[in-house]
C-alpha positions as CSV (number, residue, x, y, z in Angstrom):
1,M,-29.2,-58.9,-76.7
2,S,-27.7,-61.2,-79.4
3,S,-24.5,-63.1,-79.0
4,T,-22.6,-60.8,-81.4
5,P,-23.1,-57.6,-79.3
6,Q,-22.2,-59.7,-76.2
7,K,-19.0,-60.9,-77.8
8,T,-18.1,-57.4,-78.9
9,A,-18.7,-56.1,-75.3
10,I,-16.4,-58.9,-74.0
11,E,-13.7,-58.0,-76.5
12,D,-13.9,-54.4,-75.6
13,L,-13.7,-55.2,-71.9
14,Y,-10.6,-57.4,-72.6
15,R,-8.8,-54.5,-74.3
16,Q,-9.8,-52.0,-71.7
17,E,-9.6,-53.9,-68.4
18,S,-7.7,-57.2,-68.8
19,R,-4.4,-55.9,-67.4
20,R,-6.3,-54.3,-64.4
21,V,-8.0,-57.7,-63.8
22,F,-4.6,-59.4,-64.2
23,A,-3.0,-57.1,-61.6
24,T,-5.6,-57.9,-59.0
25,L,-5.4,-61.6,-59.7
26,L,-1.7,-61.5,-59.3
27,R,-2.1,-59.8,-55.9
28,L,-4.6,-62.5,-54.9
29,L,-2.7,-65.5,-56.4
30,G,0.9,-64.5,-56.0
31,D,2.2,-66.1,-59.2
32,F,2.5,-64.6,-62.7
33,Q,1.6,-67.8,-64.6
34,L,-1.2,-68.7,-62.3
35,A,-2.7,-65.2,-62.6
36,E,-2.3,-65.2,-66.4
37,E,-4.1,-68.6,-66.7
38,A,-6.8,-67.4,-64.4
39,L,-7.3,-64.3,-66.5
40,Q,-7.7,-66.3,-69.6
41,E,-10.1,-68.8,-67.9
42,A,-12.2,-65.9,-66.6
43,F,-12.7,-64.4,-70.1
44,I,-13.4,-67.9,-71.5
45,A,-16.1,-68.3,-68.8
46,A,-17.5,-64.9,-69.7
47,L,-17.7,-65.8,-73.4
48,K,-19.7,-68.9,-72.4
49,Q,-22.0,-67.3,-69.9
50,W,-22.6,-63.7,-70.8
51,P,-24.3,-64.3,-74.2
52,S,-27.1,-66.1,-72.4
53,D,-27.0,-64.5,-68.9
54,G,-26.2,-61.0,-70.0
55,V,-23.2,-58.8,-69.0
56,P,-23.1,-58.5,-65.1
57,A,-23.6,-55.2,-63.5
58,N,-20.0,-55.3,-62.2
59,P,-18.0,-57.1,-65.0
60,R,-14.5,-56.5,-63.6
61,A,-15.6,-57.8,-60.2
62,W,-17.2,-60.8,-61.9
63,L,-14.0,-61.5,-63.9
64,V,-11.7,-61.3,-60.8
65,S,-14.1,-63.6,-58.9
66,A,-14.2,-66.1,-61.8
67,G,-10.4,-66.0,-62.2
68,R,-9.8,-66.6,-58.5
69,F,-12.2,-69.5,-58.5
70,K,-10.8,-71.1,-61.6
71,A,-7.2,-70.8,-60.2
72,I,-8.2,-72.4,-56.9
73,D,-10.0,-75.2,-58.7
74,A,-7.1,-75.8,-61.1
75,L,-4.7,-76.1,-58.2
76,R,-6.9,-78.6,-56.4
77,R,-7.2,-80.7,-59.6
78,Q,-3.4,-80.6,-60.1
79,S,-2.8,-81.6,-56.5
80,R,-3.5,-85.2,-57.4
81,F,-0.2,-85.2,-59.3
82,I,1.8,-82.5,-57.5
83,K,2.2,-82.6,-53.8
84,G,1.4,-79.4,-51.8
85,L,-0.8,-77.7,-54.4
86,D,-3.9,-78.5,-52.3
87,D,-2.4,-76.6,-49.4
88,I,-1.7,-73.6,-51.7
89,A,-5.3,-73.7,-52.9
90,D,-6.6,-73.8,-49.4
91,S,-4.3,-70.9,-48.4
92,I,-5.5,-68.7,-51.3
93,D,-9.1,-69.5,-50.6
94,A,-8.8,-68.6,-47.0
95,A,-6.6,-65.5,-47.4
96,T,-8.3,-63.8,-50.3
97,P,-11.8,-62.4,-50.6
98,D,-14.3,-63.4,-53.2
99,Y,-15.0,-60.3,-55.3
100,A,-18.3,-61.4,-56.8
101,G,-20.5,-59.2,-54.6
102,L,-18.4,-56.0,-55.0
103,A,-18.9,-53.0,-57.3
104,D,-16.1,-52.4,-59.8
105,D,-15.0,-49.2,-58.0
106,E,-14.6,-51.1,-54.7
107,I,-11.9,-53.4,-56.0
108,G,-9.2,-50.8,-56.1
109,D,-6.4,-50.6,-58.7
110,D,-3.4,-52.8,-58.4
111,R,-1.5,-51.8,-61.5
112,L,0.8,-49.3,-59.7
113,R,1.6,-52.0,-57.2
114,L,2.4,-54.4,-60.1
115,I,4.6,-51.8,-61.8
116,F,6.8,-51.5,-58.7
117,T,7.0,-55.2,-58.5
118,C,8.1,-55.5,-62.1
119,C,10.6,-52.6,-61.6
120,H,12.3,-54.1,-58.5
121,P,16.0,-53.3,-58.4
122,A,16.9,-57.1,-58.2
123,L,16.0,-57.3,-61.9
124,S,18.1,-55.9,-64.6
125,E,17.0,-52.6,-66.2
126,D,16.1,-54.2,-69.5
127,S,14.2,-57.0,-67.9
128,R,12.3,-54.6,-65.6
129,I,11.0,-52.5,-68.6
130,A,10.2,-55.5,-70.8
131,L,8.3,-57.3,-68.0
132,T,6.3,-54.2,-67.1
133,L,5.3,-53.4,-70.6
134,R,4.2,-56.9,-71.2
135,E,2.4,-57.7,-67.9
136,V,1.1,-54.3,-66.8
137,C,0.4,-52.7,-70.2
138,G,-0.3,-55.8,-72.3
139,L,2.0,-54.9,-75.1
140,T,3.1,-57.8,-77.3
141,T,6.7,-58.9,-77.4
142,E,6.8,-57.5,-81.0
143,E,5.7,-54.1,-79.9
144,I,8.2,-54.0,-77.0
145,A,10.9,-55.2,-79.4
146,S,10.1,-52.3,-81.7
147,A,10.4,-49.8,-78.8
148,F,13.8,-51.3,-77.9
149,L,14.9,-51.7,-81.5
150,C,15.8,-55.3,-80.9
151,K,14.5,-58.8,-81.7
152,P,11.2,-60.2,-80.2
153,S,13.1,-63.4,-79.1
154,T,15.4,-61.2,-77.0
155,I,12.4,-59.5,-75.3
156,A,10.8,-62.9,-74.6
157,Q,13.9,-64.2,-72.9
158,R,14.1,-61.1,-70.7
159,I,10.5,-61.6,-69.6
160,V,11.0,-65.2,-68.8
161,R,14.2,-64.5,-66.7
162,A,12.5,-61.6,-64.9
163,K,9.5,-63.8,-63.8
164,A,11.9,-66.5,-62.6
165,K,13.8,-64.0,-60.6
166,I,10.7,-62.6,-58.9
167,R,9.6,-66.1,-58.0
168,A,13.1,-67.2,-56.8
169,A,13.8,-64.1,-54.8
170,H,10.2,-63.9,-53.3
171,I,10.0,-60.2,-54.4
172,P,6.9,-58.7,-52.7
173,Y,3.9,-57.5,-54.6
174,Q,3.6,-54.0,-53.1
175,V,4.3,-50.3,-53.5
176,P,7.6,-49.6,-51.6
177,G,7.8,-47.4,-48.6
178,A,9.1,-43.8,-48.7
179,K,12.8,-44.8,-48.2
180,E,12.8,-47.2,-51.2
181,L,10.5,-45.3,-53.4
182,H,13.0,-42.8,-54.8
183,G,15.5,-45.5,-55.8
184,R,12.7,-47.4,-57.8
185,L,11.3,-44.3,-59.4
186,N,13.5,-44.1,-62.5
187,G,12.6,-47.6,-63.7
188,V,8.9,-46.9,-63.3
189,L,9.1,-43.5,-65.1
190,Q,10.9,-45.2,-68.0
191,V,8.2,-47.8,-68.4
192,L,5.5,-45.1,-68.4
193,Y,7.4,-43.1,-70.9
194,L,7.7,-46.1,-73.3
195,L,4.0,-46.9,-72.8
196,Y,3.0,-43.4,-73.7
197,N,5.2,-43.4,-76.7
198,E,3.6,-46.6,-78.0
199,G,0.2,-45.0,-77.4
200,Y,1.1,-41.8,-79.2
201,S,3.0,-43.3,-82.1
202,A,2.3,-47.0,-82.5
203,S,5.1,-49.2,-83.7
204,A,2.8,-51.2,-86.0
205,G,-0.8,-51.6,-87.0
206,E,-3.5,-49.5,-88.7
207,S,-3.8,-46.7,-86.3
208,L,-1.2,-44.0,-85.9
209,G,-1.5,-44.3,-82.1
210,R,-3.3,-46.2,-79.4
211,I,-5.3,-43.9,-77.3
212,D,-6.0,-46.6,-74.7
213,L,-2.3,-47.0,-74.0
214,A,-1.7,-43.2,-73.9
215,V,-4.6,-42.7,-71.5
216,E,-3.4,-45.5,-69.3
217,A,0.2,-44.1,-69.2
218,M,-1.1,-40.7,-68.2
219,R,-3.5,-42.1,-65.5
220,L,-0.7,-44.1,-63.9
221,T,1.7,-41.1,-64.1
222,E,-1.0,-39.0,-62.3
223,L,-1.2,-41.7,-59.6
224,L,2.6,-41.7,-59.3
225,L,2.7,-37.9,-59.0
226,Q,0.2,-38.1,-56.1
227,L,2.3,-40.7,-54.4
228,Q,5.5,-38.7,-54.7
229,P,5.6,-35.2,-56.3
230,H,9.1,-35.7,-57.8
231,A,10.3,-33.2,-60.4
232,E,10.9,-35.8,-63.1
233,T,7.4,-37.3,-62.5
234,M,6.0,-33.8,-63.1
235,G,8.2,-33.5,-66.2
236,L,7.0,-36.8,-67.6
237,L,3.3,-35.9,-67.1
238,A,4.0,-32.5,-68.7
239,L,5.6,-34.2,-71.7
240,M,2.5,-36.5,-72.1
241,L,0.1,-33.6,-71.8
242,L,2.0,-31.5,-74.4
243,Q,2.2,-34.4,-76.8
244,E,-1.4,-35.3,-76.3
245,S,-2.5,-31.7,-77.0
246,R,-1.6,-32.3,-80.7
247,R,-3.3,-35.7,-81.2
248,D,-6.4,-34.4,-83.0
249,A,-4.2,-32.4,-85.5
250,R,-1.9,-35.3,-86.5
251,C,-4.1,-36.8,-89.1
252,S,-6.4,-35.5,-91.8
253,E,-10.1,-36.5,-91.9
254,D,-9.2,-39.3,-94.3
255,G,-6.5,-40.6,-92.0
256,E,-3.4,-39.2,-93.6
257,L,-0.4,-38.2,-91.5
258,I,0.2,-34.4,-91.0
259,L,3.7,-33.4,-89.9
260,L,4.1,-30.9,-87.1
261,P,4.8,-27.8,-89.3
262,D,1.7,-28.4,-91.3
263,Q,-0.7,-29.0,-88.5
264,D,-3.8,-26.8,-87.8
265,R,-2.8,-25.4,-84.5
266,S,-6.4,-24.3,-83.7
267,L,-7.0,-28.0,-83.1
268,W,-4.3,-28.2,-80.4
269,K,-5.9,-28.6,-76.9
270,Q,-5.1,-25.4,-75.1
271,D,-6.0,-26.8,-71.6
272,D,-3.4,-29.6,-72.0
273,I,-0.8,-27.1,-73.2
274,R,-1.4,-24.7,-70.3
275,R,-1.3,-27.5,-67.7
276,G,1.7,-29.1,-69.4
277,A,3.7,-25.9,-69.5
278,G,2.8,-25.2,-65.9
279,L,4.2,-28.6,-64.9
280,V,7.4,-27.9,-66.8
281,R,7.9,-24.7,-64.9
282,G,7.1,-26.4,-61.6
283,A,9.6,-29.2,-62.4
284,L,12.3,-26.7,-63.3
285,L,11.8,-24.9,-60.1
286,R,11.6,-28.0,-57.9
287,G,14.6,-29.8,-59.5
288,P,16.7,-31.8,-60.0
289,V,15.6,-32.1,-63.6
290,G,16.3,-35.0,-65.9
291,V,15.5,-36.2,-69.4
292,Y,11.7,-36.1,-69.1
293,T,11.6,-32.5,-68.0
294,I,14.0,-31.4,-70.7
295,Q,11.9,-33.2,-73.4
296,A,8.8,-31.6,-71.9
297,A,10.5,-28.2,-72.2
298,I,11.2,-28.9,-75.9
299,A,7.6,-29.9,-76.4
300,A,6.5,-26.7,-74.6
301,V,8.5,-24.5,-77.1
302,H,6.6,-26.2,-79.9
303,A,3.2,-26.0,-78.2
304,E,3.5,-22.3,-77.3
305,S,4.7,-21.2,-80.7
306,P,1.8,-19.5,-82.6
307,N,2.9,-21.0,-85.9
308,A,5.7,-23.1,-87.3
309,A,7.7,-20.2,-88.6
310,A,7.8,-18.6,-85.1
311,T,9.4,-21.7,-83.5
312,D,12.5,-20.8,-81.5
313,W,14.8,-23.5,-83.0
314,A,17.8,-22.0,-81.2
315,E,16.2,-22.7,-77.9
316,I,15.3,-26.2,-79.0
317,V,18.9,-26.9,-80.1
318,G,20.1,-25.7,-76.8
319,L,17.7,-27.9,-74.9
320,Y,18.8,-30.9,-77.0
321,D,22.4,-30.1,-76.1
322,V,21.4,-30.3,-72.4
323,L,19.6,-33.6,-73.1
324,M,22.6,-35.1,-74.8
325,G,24.7,-34.1,-71.8
326,L,22.2,-35.9,-69.5
327,S,21.6,-39.0,-71.5
328,P,23.4,-39.3,-74.8
329,S,21.7,-41.6,-77.3
330,P,21.5,-41.9,-81.1
331,I,17.8,-41.1,-81.1
332,I,18.4,-37.9,-79.2
333,A,21.3,-37.1,-81.6
334,L,18.9,-37.6,-84.5
335,N,16.3,-35.2,-83.0
336,R,19.1,-32.7,-82.4
337,A,20.2,-33.1,-86.0
338,V,16.7,-32.3,-87.2
339,A,16.6,-29.2,-85.0
340,L,20.0,-28.1,-86.3
341,G,18.7,-28.5,-89.8
342,M,15.7,-26.3,-88.9
343,R,18.0,-23.7,-87.3
344,D,20.9,-23.7,-89.7
345,G,19.5,-25.1,-92.9
346,P,19.1,-28.6,-94.5
347,A,22.8,-28.9,-95.5
348,V,23.8,-28.7,-91.8
349,G,21.0,-31.1,-90.8
350,L,22.1,-33.6,-93.5
351,L,25.7,-33.5,-92.3
352,H,24.7,-34.5,-88.8
353,V,22.2,-37.2,-89.9
354,D,24.9,-38.7,-92.2
355,G,27.2,-38.8,-89.2
356,I,24.7,-40.9,-87.2
357,L,24.1,-43.1,-90.3
358,R,27.8,-43.8,-90.6
359,S,27.9,-44.9,-86.9
360,G,25.5,-47.7,-87.8
361,E,23.5,-47.4,-84.6
362,L,20.2,-46.5,-86.2
363,H,20.6,-48.1,-89.6
364,S,17.3,-50.0,-89.2
365,Y,15.4,-47.0,-87.8
366,H,13.0,-45.7,-90.4
367,L,12.9,-42.1,-89.0
368,L,16.6,-41.7,-89.6
369,H,16.2,-42.4,-93.3
370,A,13.1,-40.3,-93.5
371,A,14.9,-37.3,-92.0
372,R,17.8,-37.8,-94.4
373,A,15.4,-38.0,-97.3
374,D,13.6,-34.8,-96.3
375,F,16.9,-32.9,-96.1
376,L,18.0,-34.2,-99.5
377,R,14.6,-33.3,-101.0
378,Q,15.0,-29.7,-99.6
379,L,18.5,-29.5,-101.2
380,G,17.1,-30.6,-104.6
381,E,18.9,-34.0,-104.5
382,R,16.0,-35.9,-106.1
383,D,17.6,-39.3,-106.8
384,A,19.3,-39.5,-103.4
385,A,16.1,-38.4,-101.6
386,L,14.0,-41.0,-103.5
387,A,16.4,-43.7,-102.5
388,A,16.3,-42.6,-98.8
389,Y,12.5,-42.5,-98.8
390,K,12.4,-46.0,-100.3
391,Q,14.8,-47.2,-97.6
392,A,12.6,-45.7,-94.9
393,L,9.5,-47.2,-96.5
394,G,11.0,-50.6,-96.4
395,L,11.6,-50.3,-92.6
396,V,8.4,-48.9,-91.3
397,E,5.6,-51.1,-90.1
398,Q,2.9,-48.6,-89.1
399,T,0.3,-48.2,-91.8
400,T,-0.3,-44.4,-91.7
401,A,3.4,-43.7,-91.8
402,R,3.8,-46.2,-94.7
403,R,1.2,-44.3,-96.7
404,F,2.9,-41.0,-96.0
405,L,6.3,-42.3,-97.1
406,A,4.8,-44.0,-100.1
407,G,3.2,-40.6,-101.1
408,R,6.6,-39.0,-100.9
409,V,8.1,-41.7,-103.1
410,A,5.3,-41.3,-105.6
411,E,5.7,-37.5,-105.6
412,L,9.5,-37.7,-106.4
413,E,9.0,-40.5,-109.0
414,S,6.6,-38.3,-110.9
415,A,8.7,-35.2,-110.7
C-alpha cells in the first residue's frame, strides 16, 4: 500500500476515533493537557510508522498504547527540570495497562465517563457544555461559538477555566452513582442535543450536516438511556430519530437544500419514525416531560403527516406554547412564530417575527431574517423580502444554506 492511502486511512481514523482514543488516554493519564498531547503524539507516530509497517490490526489499541508510552516518556524527560514528574510517570506506568496487545473492542468506551466529568456540577453550565463539546465531541471553538451565538474567544475562555477547575477540585473521572446521576443528567442531555444539532445542521462548511457527529450523539444517548431510562432521555433520542429520518430528503441529487414542505416524504425512514414516535409516547407516559420530549412531539407531528398540507399546525402551535412555558427562548419564539404563520397566515407570522427582531436578541441569526424574508415574499413585498434575504445571506456560513439563499435573492432580483 502506498503512503497516500495510508495517510488517508490515518486521517479517516482521526476523524472517527480521535475523541474515543482521547477519552481513554484521559482516564489513563488523568490530565487534559497531557492526554491531548499524548493523542497528537500517537497520531504523529502513526503517520511515521504506518506507511512503511502497514495499519495495525487493532489501530485504536495501537494509538492508546502509543499515546500512553509517549506521555510517560515526556514526563520522564521533563523530570530533569520539574521535580516530581518522574514519580508521576512511574505511577502511571505501574497503574495503567499497556493496550498494545488488546483488540479494539476490548478497550471499552470512555466517552460517557468523560461527558459526566465535563458536566460536573462544580462547573458552570456554560463551561460544562463548551468543555464537553470540545473535548468529547471534537468540535472547534468556532463551531461551539456558532451553537451558542457568541464569540469564539468567549468559548475558549470557558474551556480553559473549566479545565483549571477540574484540576484544582480533583473532579473524578467516572460515571456517577445512582444518587448523583439524576442531578447531572440535564447537563449531559444538553450537550448531546447540541452535538446532534451540529451533526444535523452544521454551522459552517460545505456539508449541510455532519453524519459522524449525529451518529455519535445518537450512540451516546442510547448508552445514557440504558444507564438510566429517564423520560427526557427517551425524548431526546426520539427527537434525534425523527430528525434523522428526514436526512436523505433534505438535499437534491446535486446538493441543493430542500425545505421541509417540499421534501419527498417517500425518502423519509419509516423505521426511525416508528421508533421515534414510540419513544415520544413512552416519554409522555413515564414523565415528567421537558423540552426534549416536547420538541420530539413536534417532530412527530411533522413525521406522521402524509403530506405538507395535512400538517396539524394548530397542534404544533400548542406544543410550542408548552415549550415556551417550560423554557422560554428567542429561538423557540421564532419557531413558534413560523408555526403561527403556517396556521394563521404570513401576516400573523411576520408580526411575531418582527417583534423578535425588535427585541434585538436574534439580530445576527440568519434564520430569523430568512423567516422574515419568506413571509414578506408570500405577502408580495418584493423589495422588503429581497433586503431580508440579503441580510440572511450575509450572516450564514454554511455553504448549502448560502446557495439556497443566494437562489432566493437571484429569483427576486429577476422578478
